[in-house]
C-alpha positions as CSV (number, residue, x, y, z in Angstrom):
1,M,-3.7,-9.4,13.6
2,N,-7.1,-11.0,13.1
3,L,-6.6,-14.1,10.9
4,H,-10.4,-14.6,10.5
5,L,-10.1,-18.2,11.4
6,A,-12.8,-19.5,13.8
7,D,-13.6,-22.4,16.0
8,P,-16.2,-24.9,14.7
9,T,-19.9,-23.8,14.9
10,S,-23.1,-25.5,13.9
11,D,-24.3,-22.7,11.7
12,A,-21.2,-22.4,9.5
13,I,-21.9,-21.9,5.8
14,P,-20.6,-24.8,3.6
15,L,-17.8,-24.2,1.1
16,W,-18.0,-26.9,-1.5
17,P,-14.6,-27.2,-3.3
18,V,-15.0,-28.7,-6.8
19,T,-12.6,-29.4,-9.6
20,K,-13.5,-28.6,-13.2
21,T,-13.3,-32.3,-14.1
22,G,-15.4,-33.4,-11.2
23,F,-18.0,-30.7,-11.5
24,D,-20.7,-32.4,-13.6
25,T,-20.7,-35.4,-11.3
26,W,-20.8,-33.2,-8.2
27,V,-23.8,-31.2,-9.5
28,K,-25.8,-34.4,-10.1
29,G,-25.5,-35.1,-6.4
30,R,-27.2,-31.8,-5.4
31,E,-30.8,-31.2,-4.6
32,A,-32.9,-30.5,-7.7
33,V,-33.4,-26.8,-6.9
34,Q,-29.7,-26.2,-6.2
35,A,-28.7,-28.1,-9.4
36,R,-31.0,-26.0,-11.5
37,W,-29.6,-22.8,-10.0
38,I,-26.1,-23.9,-10.6
39,G,-26.8,-25.0,-14.1
40,A,-28.6,-21.7,-14.9
41,S,-25.6,-19.7,-13.6
42,G,-23.2,-21.0,-16.2
43,F,-20.7,-21.8,-13.4
44,K,-18.1,-24.4,-14.5
45,A,-15.8,-24.6,-11.4
46,K,-12.9,-22.8,-13.0
47,P,-10.1,-22.4,-10.4
48,G,-10.4,-19.2,-8.5
49,K,-14.1,-18.7,-9.3
50,Y,-17.0,-19.2,-6.9
51,L,-20.8,-19.3,-6.9
52,L,-23.2,-18.4,-4.1
53,V,-26.1,-20.9,-3.8
54,P,-29.3,-19.7,-2.2
55,G,-31.3,-21.7,0.3
56,E,-34.7,-21.4,1.9
57,G,-35.9,-18.1,3.3
58,G,-33.2,-16.1,1.4
59,R,-30.4,-17.6,3.4
60,L,-27.1,-18.7,1.9
61,A,-27.1,-22.5,1.5
62,G,-23.4,-22.7,0.5
63,V,-20.7,-21.6,-1.9
64,V,-19.3,-23.7,-4.7
65,V,-15.5,-23.0,-5.1
66,G,-13.5,-23.9,-8.2
67,I,-10.2,-25.4,-7.3
68,D,-7.3,-27.1,-9.2
69,E,-6.8,-30.9,-9.1
70,K,-4.0,-30.2,-6.7
71,P,-5.1,-27.0,-4.8
72,D,-2.2,-24.7,-3.7
73,L,-1.8,-22.2,-0.9
74,W,-3.9,-19.7,-2.7
75,A,-7.0,-21.9,-3.5
76,Y,-9.2,-20.1,-0.9
77,A,-7.2,-16.9,-0.5
78,G,-9.5,-14.7,-2.5
79,L,-12.6,-15.6,-0.5
80,P,-12.2,-13.7,2.8
81,R,-12.7,-10.4,0.9
82,A,-15.2,-11.7,-1.7
83,L,-17.8,-13.6,0.4
84,P,-20.5,-12.0,2.5
85,A,-19.6,-11.7,6.1
86,G,-20.2,-14.9,8.0
87,I,-18.5,-18.1,9.1
88,Y,-17.7,-20.7,6.5
89,Q,-16.4,-24.3,6.6
90,I,-14.7,-26.3,3.9
91,Q,-16.7,-29.4,3.1
92,S,-13.9,-31.8,2.2
93,K,-11.4,-34.0,4.0
94,S,-7.7,-33.3,3.6
95,D,-4.5,-34.3,5.3
96,A,-2.9,-32.0,7.9
97,V,-0.5,-30.4,5.3
98,A,-3.3,-29.4,3.0
99,A,-5.5,-28.2,5.9
100,T,-2.7,-26.1,7.2
101,R,-2.1,-24.7,3.7
102,S,-5.8,-23.8,3.3
103,A,-5.9,-22.0,6.6
104,L,-2.7,-20.0,5.9
105,G,-3.9,-19.0,2.5
106,W,-7.2,-17.8,4.0
107,A,-5.3,-15.8,6.7
108,L,-3.0,-14.2,4.1
109,G,-6.1,-13.2,2.1
110,T,-7.1,-10.9,5.0
111,Y,-3.9,-8.8,5.0
112,G,-4.2,-5.1,4.3
113,F,-1.8,-2.2,5.0
114,D,-4.0,0.4,6.6
115,R,-1.5,2.4,8.7
116,Y,-2.3,5.7,6.8
117,R,-6.0,5.3,6.4
118,E,-9.0,6.2,8.5
119,K,-10.4,3.2,10.4
120,S,-11.1,0.5,7.8
121,E,-14.7,-0.5,7.4
122,R,-13.8,-3.5,5.3
123,S,-15.4,-6.7,6.5
124,F,-14.0,-10.3,6.0
125,A,-15.6,-13.7,6.0
126,D,-14.3,-16.1,8.6
127,L,-13.2,-19.7,8.1
128,V,-13.6,-22.6,10.5
129,W,-10.2,-24.1,11.2
130,P,-9.9,-27.0,8.8
131,D,-9.5,-30.4,10.6
132,G,-5.9,-31.2,11.3
133,A,-4.5,-27.7,10.5
134,D,-1.4,-26.7,12.5
135,R,-2.9,-23.7,14.2
136,G,0.4,-22.6,15.7
137,H,2.3,-22.6,12.5
138,V,-0.5,-20.8,10.6
139,E,-0.6,-18.0,13.2
140,R,3.2,-17.7,13.3
141,A,3.7,-17.8,9.6
142,A,0.9,-15.3,8.9
143,R,2.3,-12.8,11.4
144,A,5.8,-13.2,10.0
145,I,4.6,-12.5,6.5
146,A,2.6,-9.6,7.7
147,L,5.7,-8.2,9.4
148,V,7.6,-8.3,6.1
149,R,4.8,-6.7,4.2
150,D,4.3,-4.0,6.8
151,L,8.0,-3.1,6.9
152,I,8.3,-2.8,3.1
153,N,5.0,-0.9,2.7
154,T,5.9,1.7,5.2
155,P,7.3,4.8,3.4
156,A,10.9,5.8,4.0
157,S,9.8,8.9,6.0
158,D,8.7,6.4,8.7
159,M,11.1,3.5,7.9
160,G,14.6,4.8,8.0
161,P,17.7,3.1,9.5
162,A,16.6,3.9,13.1
163,E,13.1,2.6,12.6
164,L,14.3,-0.6,10.9
165,A,16.6,-1.1,13.9
166,E,13.7,-0.5,16.3
167,A,11.7,-3.1,14.4
168,A,14.5,-5.6,14.8
169,Q,14.8,-4.9,18.5
170,R,11.1,-5.6,18.9
171,V,11.5,-8.9,17.1
172,A,14.4,-9.7,19.3
173,S,12.7,-8.7,22.5
174,A,9.6,-10.8,21.7
175,N,11.7,-13.9,21.2
176,G,14.4,-13.5,23.8
177,A,17.2,-12.7,21.3
178,D,20.1,-10.4,21.8
179,C,20.2,-7.5,19.4
180,R,23.1,-5.1,19.1
181,V,23.0,-2.0,16.9
182,T,26.1,-0.1,15.8
183,V,25.4,3.5,14.9
184,G,27.0,6.2,12.9
185,D,30.8,6.8,13.3
186,D,30.9,3.7,15.6
187,L,30.7,1.7,12.4
188,L,34.2,2.8,11.6
189,T,35.6,1.8,15.0
190,Q,33.7,-1.6,14.7
191,S,35.1,-2.1,11.2
192,Y,32.1,-1.7,8.9
193,P,33.6,0.9,6.7
194,M,31.5,0.3,3.6
195,V,28.3,0.5,5.5
196,H,29.5,3.8,6.9
197,A,30.6,5.1,3.5
198,V,27.2,4.4,1.9
199,G,25.1,5.8,4.7
200,R,27.2,8.8,5.8
201,A,25.6,11.4,3.5
202,S,22.2,11.0,5.0
203,S,21.0,13.0,8.0
204,R,19.8,9.6,9.3
205,K,22.8,7.7,10.7
206,P,23.6,4.3,9.2
207,R,23.4,1.2,11.4
208,M,24.5,-2.4,11.6
209,I,21.8,-4.6,13.2
210,D,23.2,-7.8,14.6
211,M,20.8,-10.2,16.3
212,I,21.8,-13.6,17.9
213,W,19.4,-16.2,19.2
214,G,19.5,-19.9,20.3
215,N,21.7,-22.4,21.8
216,P,25.4,-22.0,20.8
217,A,25.7,-25.7,20.5
218,H,23.1,-25.9,17.8
219,P,23.9,-25.6,14.1
220,K,24.8,-22.1,13.1
221,V,22.4,-20.5,10.5
222,T,22.9,-16.9,9.5
223,L,20.5,-14.6,7.6
224,V,21.8,-11.4,6.1
225,G,19.4,-8.8,4.6
226,K,20.0,-5.6,2.6
227,G,18.5,-2.7,4.6
228,V,18.8,0.3,2.2
229,C,15.8,2.2,3.5
230,F,15.8,4.6,0.6
231,D,18.0,4.6,-2.5
232,S,18.4,7.8,-4.4
233,G,21.3,6.3,-6.3
234,G,23.7,8.6,-4.6
235,L,25.8,10.9,-6.8
236,D,25.0,8.6,-9.7
237,I,21.4,9.7,-9.0
238,K,18.4,7.7,-10.3
239,P,15.7,9.4,-12.4
240,A,12.4,10.1,-10.7
241,S,10.9,6.9,-12.1
242,G,13.7,4.9,-10.7
243,M,13.1,6.2,-7.2
244,A,9.3,5.6,-7.2
245,L,9.6,2.2,-5.3
246,M,12.8,2.8,-3.5
247,K,11.1,2.6,-0.1
248,K,11.2,-1.2,-0.8
249,D,15.0,-1.3,-1.1
250,M,15.2,-2.6,2.4
251,G,13.1,-5.6,1.4
252,G,15.9,-8.0,2.0
253,G,16.3,-6.7,5.5
254,A,12.6,-7.1,6.1
255,M,12.8,-10.7,4.8
256,A,15.6,-11.6,7.1
257,L,13.7,-10.2,10.1
258,G,10.4,-11.8,9.2
259,L,12.0,-15.2,8.6
260,A,13.9,-14.8,11.9
261,S,10.7,-14.1,13.7
262,L,9.1,-17.3,12.4
263,I,12.2,-19.4,13.2
264,M,12.4,-18.1,16.7
265,A,8.7,-18.3,17.4
266,S,8.7,-21.9,16.2
267,K,11.7,-22.6,18.4
268,L,13.7,-24.4,15.7
269,P,16.9,-25.9,17.2
270,L,19.3,-23.4,15.6
271,R,21.8,-20.9,16.7
272,L,20.5,-18.1,14.6
273,R,22.3,-14.9,13.6
274,V,20.7,-12.1,11.7
275,M,22.6,-9.1,10.2
276,V,21.0,-6.2,8.5
277,P,23.1,-3.2,7.4
278,A,20.6,-0.3,7.5
279,V,21.4,2.8,5.5
280,E,19.9,5.5,3.3
281,N,21.9,6.1,0.1
282,A,21.6,9.9,-0.1
283,V,23.2,12.8,-2.0
284,G,25.3,15.2,0.0
285,S,28.6,16.9,0.3
286,N,30.1,13.9,2.1
287,A,28.6,11.3,-0.2
288,F,30.9,8.6,-1.5
289,R,31.9,9.2,-5.1
290,P,32.4,7.4,-8.4
291,G,36.1,6.5,-8.5
292,D,36.5,6.4,-4.8
293,V,38.3,3.3,-3.4
294,L,36.8,1.8,-0.2
295,R,38.5,-0.7,2.1
296,S,36.1,-3.3,3.3
297,R,35.9,-5.1,6.6
298,K,37.5,-8.1,5.0
299,G,40.4,-5.9,3.7
300,I,39.3,-6.2,0.1
301,T,39.6,-2.8,-1.7
302,V,36.6,-1.8,-3.8
303,E,36.7,0.8,-6.6
304,I,33.3,2.6,-6.9
305,G,32.2,2.2,-10.5
306,N,28.7,3.4,-9.6
307,T,27.3,4.7,-6.4
308,D,23.9,3.2,-7.3
309,A,25.5,-0.3,-6.8
310,E,25.5,0.4,-3.0
311,G,23.6,-2.6,-1.8
312,R,26.4,-5.0,-2.5
313,L,28.8,-2.7,-0.6
314,V,26.9,-2.8,2.7
315,L,26.2,-6.5,2.3
316,G,29.9,-7.1,1.8
317,D,30.8,-5.9,5.3
318,A,27.9,-7.9,6.8
319,L,28.8,-11.1,4.9
320,A,32.5,-10.8,5.9
321,D,31.6,-10.5,9.6
322,A,29.1,-13.3,9.5
323,D,31.4,-15.6,7.5
324,A,34.2,-15.2,10.1
325,E,32.4,-17.6,12.4
326,A,31.9,-20.2,9.7
327,P,28.2,-20.9,9.9
328,E,26.8,-24.1,8.5
329,L,24.4,-22.2,6.3
330,M,24.2,-18.5,5.4
331,I,21.5,-17.0,3.1
332,D,21.4,-13.3,2.2
333,F,18.3,-11.5,0.8
334,A,18.6,-8.4,-1.2
335,T,16.6,-6.2,-3.7
336,L,19.9,-6.0,-5.5
337,T,19.6,-5.7,-9.3
338,G,17.3,-4.7,-12.0
339,A,19.1,-7.3,-14.1
340,A,17.4,-10.1,-12.0
341,R,14.0,-8.6,-12.8
342,T,14.8,-8.5,-16.5
343,A,15.9,-12.1,-16.4
344,V,13.1,-13.7,-14.3
345,G,10.5,-11.0,-13.8
346,P,9.0,-9.6,-10.6
347,D,7.5,-12.8,-9.2
348,L,10.6,-15.1,-9.2
349,P,13.5,-14.3,-6.9
350,A,16.8,-15.3,-8.4
351,L,18.8,-17.8,-6.4
352,F,22.6,-18.1,-6.6
353,T,24.5,-20.9,-4.9
354,D,27.3,-23.3,-5.5
355,D,25.6,-25.9,-3.3
356,D,23.6,-28.1,-5.6
357,Q,21.8,-29.9,-2.8
358,L,20.7,-26.7,-1.2
359,A,19.4,-25.5,-4.6
360,A,17.5,-28.7,-5.1
361,D,16.0,-28.7,-1.6
362,L,14.9,-25.1,-2.0
363,A,13.3,-25.8,-5.4
364,R,11.4,-28.7,-3.9
365,H,10.1,-26.7,-0.9
366,G,9.4,-23.7,-3.2
367,A,7.1,-25.9,-5.3
368,I,5.4,-27.4,-2.2
369,E,4.9,-24.1,-0.5
370,S,3.8,-22.1,-3.6
371,D,6.9,-20.0,-3.0
372,P,8.7,-20.1,-6.4
373,H,12.2,-18.9,-7.4
374,W,14.7,-19.6,-10.1
375,R,18.3,-20.6,-9.9
376,L,20.8,-18.5,-11.9
377,P,24.5,-19.5,-12.3
378,L,27.5,-18.2,-10.4
379,Y,29.4,-18.2,-13.7
380,K,33.0,-17.7,-12.7
381,P,34.4,-16.3,-16.0
382,Y,32.2,-13.3,-15.5
383,R,34.3,-12.3,-12.4
384,A,36.6,-10.6,-14.9
385,M,33.9,-8.1,-15.5
386,L,34.5,-6.8,-12.0
387,D,38.3,-6.3,-12.4
388,S,39.6,-2.9,-11.3
389,K,42.8,-1.2,-12.5
390,V,43.3,0.5,-9.1
391,A,41.7,-1.8,-6.5
392,D,41.0,-5.5,-5.8
393,I,37.5,-5.3,-7.3
394,N,35.0,-2.8,-8.9
395,N,31.5,-2.7,-7.5
396,A,29.9,-2.3,-11.0
397,G,30.3,-4.8,-13.7
398,E,31.9,-3.7,-17.0
399,G,29.8,-3.6,-20.1
400,G,26.4,-3.6,-18.4
401,M,25.7,-7.3,-19.1
402,A,24.9,-10.2,-16.7
403,G,24.3,-7.7,-13.9
404,A,22.6,-10.1,-11.5
405,I,25.4,-12.6,-11.9
406,T,28.2,-10.1,-11.4
407,A,26.5,-8.8,-8.3
408,A,26.3,-12.3,-6.9
409,L,30.0,-12.8,-7.8
410,F,30.9,-9.6,-6.0
411,L,29.2,-10.9,-2.8
412,K,30.9,-14.2,-3.1
413,E,34.2,-12.5,-2.6
414,F,33.2,-11.9,1.0
415,V,32.3,-15.5,1.7
416,A,35.0,-18.1,2.3
417,K,34.5,-20.1,5.6
418,T,30.8,-20.7,5.4
419,K,29.9,-24.3,4.6
420,S,26.9,-23.4,2.4
421,W,25.9,-20.0,1.1
422,A,23.1,-18.7,-1.0
423,H,22.2,-15.3,-2.3
424,V,18.6,-14.3,-3.1
425,D,18.0,-11.4,-5.4
426,L,14.3,-10.6,-5.0
427,Y,11.8,-7.9,-5.9
428,A,9.9,-8.0,-2.6
429,W,6.9,-6.4,-4.2
430,N,3.6,-7.5,-5.9
431,Q,3.0,-5.3,-8.9
432,K,-0.6,-6.3,-9.1
433,A,-3.1,-7.8,-6.6
434,R,-3.9,-11.5,-6.6
435,P,-5.7,-13.6,-4.0
436,G,-3.7,-13.5,-0.8
437,R,-1.1,-11.2,-2.4
438,P,-2.2,-7.6,-2.4
439,A,-0.2,-5.1,-4.5
440,G,2.7,-3.9,-2.4
441,G,5.4,-5.4,-0.2
442,E,5.8,-9.2,-0.3
443,A,7.7,-11.9,1.6
444,M,9.4,-13.9,-1.1
445,M,11.0,-17.3,-0.3
446,L,10.1,-17.0,3.4
447,R,8.0,-20.1,3.4
448,A,10.4,-22.1,1.2
449,V,13.5,-21.3,3.3
450,Y,11.6,-21.9,6.6
451,A,10.4,-25.3,5.3
452,L,14.0,-26.2,4.4
453,L,15.3,-25.3,7.9
454,A,12.4,-27.1,9.6
455,E,13.2,-30.2,7.5
456,R,17.0,-30.1,8.0
457,Y,17.1,-29.2,11.7
458,G,13.8,-30.3,13.1
459,R,11.0,-28.4,14.8
460,G,12.4,-28.3,18.3
């Protein structure tokens, strides 16, 4: 992956970042010819806008860039695609955190998913590494985010349970982790019955991916990701419009793998475990049915109220296994409910946790890292909506209300020993392109969670 970040050079083209409030003063300090050009252009330093300033002999003298008073990660992210090819350098001093953020935003602005295209002829502008930027972190974070995006963007024809497991094994191999994959009917002998039930109707065998890395003496942190590689809805089949984006239903699994790759490459002093149940929810003669009762790994019996509520089933087995070793922190990621999107929209993952300190820390890091989310309540009285007349619990909430909350409460049934647990219901997709965030698969909360872990446990 070419991040389009370059070493210093004497002929770099200046980027002049200017705020709207400081613009008039800045223009007065320019050469007369440049000031007249800028004034004639009507440019007012609106954040996200830029202006090319010509120099002698037709060369480019520099670029004025409108930024916010407190520029965020995306301040320069639109420029790599917008500017003429060349090497540019930001003409302002900043601290190491801001420099790192500027470089990462630039790198993310060069991402594109070109796997199914002829060789791309697109050119990008390069940026001189800002002084003080943490080059290692920028490179690791950009590659982790690209991994998440690539996995989600790949269609289900090329990203089934086997391919997702292969991706996990590549991540493990690159970082010296152990990765065990349980396949097909072995899921029954290894006690993952709900994973097997959801995935058995597909011609592509279901899998449980289980990766372990780090010193056993270090704090135990576990990531769990929903890996439904395609969701037809099962026998409660979705309409065509509901299947259009179901290649992204493994977005939680992609998030767990991408975050794990960043943690391991950064050598955080953790004992990390990653679990991804990888299945395809298909229609077939042996598909699980509405009204069936499944016995989970934990022993909880689950009545199937709807086969399209399959993600919580496969996560239940994974959470029960992970919870058994009582990790200090466990976070699961899942493209779980349309109700979460109705509540907070596509850009905000919904966070559920009973740990107020964890929620506060994640909110703080989300704001710093331009990686937002919104906390929703684990409202205990709604657990009654999941009551079953024939089993311990139903997988679909009664009445069709509070769907994101009841899904989170369902998952909570499988977590008992873990010291601190959070559930993230995310969309994992950009509906429209914005600087640094092209339409398509997206890593949501990766930077916020990584920053939390780095703060709590150190950087090795």
